[in-house]
C-alpha positions in Angstrom: -171.8 103.3 53.5 -174.2 106.2 54.4 -177.8 105.3 55.1 -180.7 107.5 56.0 -182.6 105.9 58.9 -185.5 106.6 61.2 -185.3 107.4 64.9 -186.6 103.9 65.7 -183.9 102.3 63.5 -181.3 104.5 65.2 -182.4 103.5 68.6 -182.2 99.8 67.6 -178.6 100.3 66.4 -177.6 102.1 69.6 -179.2 99.3 71.7 -177.8 96.4 69.6 -174.3 97.4 68.7 -171.9 98.3 71.6 -169.6 101.1 70.6 -172.2 102.9 68.4 -171.9 106.7 68.5 -174.7 109.2 68.5 -173.1 112.3 66.9 -174.5 115.9 67.1 -173.0 118.0 64.3 -174.7 121.3 65.3 -172.9 124.2 66.9 -171.7 124.2 70.5 -174.4 126.7 71.4 -177.2 124.5 69.9 -175.8 121.5 71.7 -175.6 123.4 75.0 -179.3 124.3 74.8 -180.4 120.7 74.1 -179.1 117.5 72.6 -180.1 113.8 72.5 -179.0 112.0 75.7 -175.6 110.5 75.3 -174.7 112.4 72.1 -171.2 113.5 71.3 -170.6 116.9 69.9 -168.6 117.4 66.7 -169.7 120.6 64.9 -169.8 120.2 61.1 -167.5 123.1 60.7 -164.9 121.4 62.9 -164.7 118.0 61.3 -161.8 118.7 59.0 -159.7 120.2 61.8 -160.8 117.9 64.7 -158.7 115.3 66.4 -160.9 112.5 64.9 -158.9 109.6 66.4 -159.7 111.1 69.8 -163.4 111.8 69.1 -164.2 108.9 66.8 -161.4 106.4 67.2 -163.1 103.4 65.6 -163.6 104.0 61.8 -165.8 100.8 61.7 -168.1 101.9 64.6 -171.7 102.6 63.7 -172.1 106.4 63.8 -175.5 107.9 63.9 -175.5 111.6 62.9 -178.0 114.3 63.5 -178.4 118.1 63.3 -181.3 120.5 63.4 -183.0 119.9 60.0 -181.0 117.3 58.2 -178.8 119.4 56.0 -175.6 119.4 58.2 -176.0 115.7 59.1 -175.9 114.7 55.4 -172.8 116.9 54.8 -171.1 115.5 57.9 -171.8 112.0 56.9 -170.3 112.6 53.5 -167.2 114.2 55.1 -166.7 111.3 57.5 -167.2 108.8 54.7 -164.4 110.5 52.7 -162.2 110.3 55.8 -162.6 106.5 55.9 -165.5 105.9 58.3 -167.5 102.9 57.1 -170.9 102.7 58.9 -172.6 106.1 58.8 -176.3 106.6 59.5 -178.1 109.9 58.9 -180.9 110.5 61.4 -181.6 114.0 59.9 -183.0 116.6 62.3 -183.2 116.3 66.0 -186.8 117.5 66.2 -189.0 114.7 67.6 -186.2 112.5 69.0 -188.2 110.5 71.5 -185.5 108.7 73.4 -184.3 111.2 75.9 -182.9 114.7 75.8 -180.4 116.6 77.9 -180.8 120.3 78.4 -178.5 123.1 79.4 -178.7 126.8 79.9 -176.8 129.5 78.0 
């Protein structure tokens, strides 16, 4: 199942279901500049070659996916669905995420 959801719905899932994962599918450089607090990084281009059992061990966990504009999050959700992940939520773009950000310097 892939479902497009709002930030508020995403926050509710993260707060309600232990083991939920907030997944950033942008590049390492984009993630290093800023990302949602607590998000894991799995760049879209790395999904097929990644050690998914290490990064996302529970195929039944709720996985909330975002990118910059929403294009990569949709593609990532489709790839993860094809790989057997069952609860996928597309948050779209990160812009406007109101629940805490982490910032880095490049």
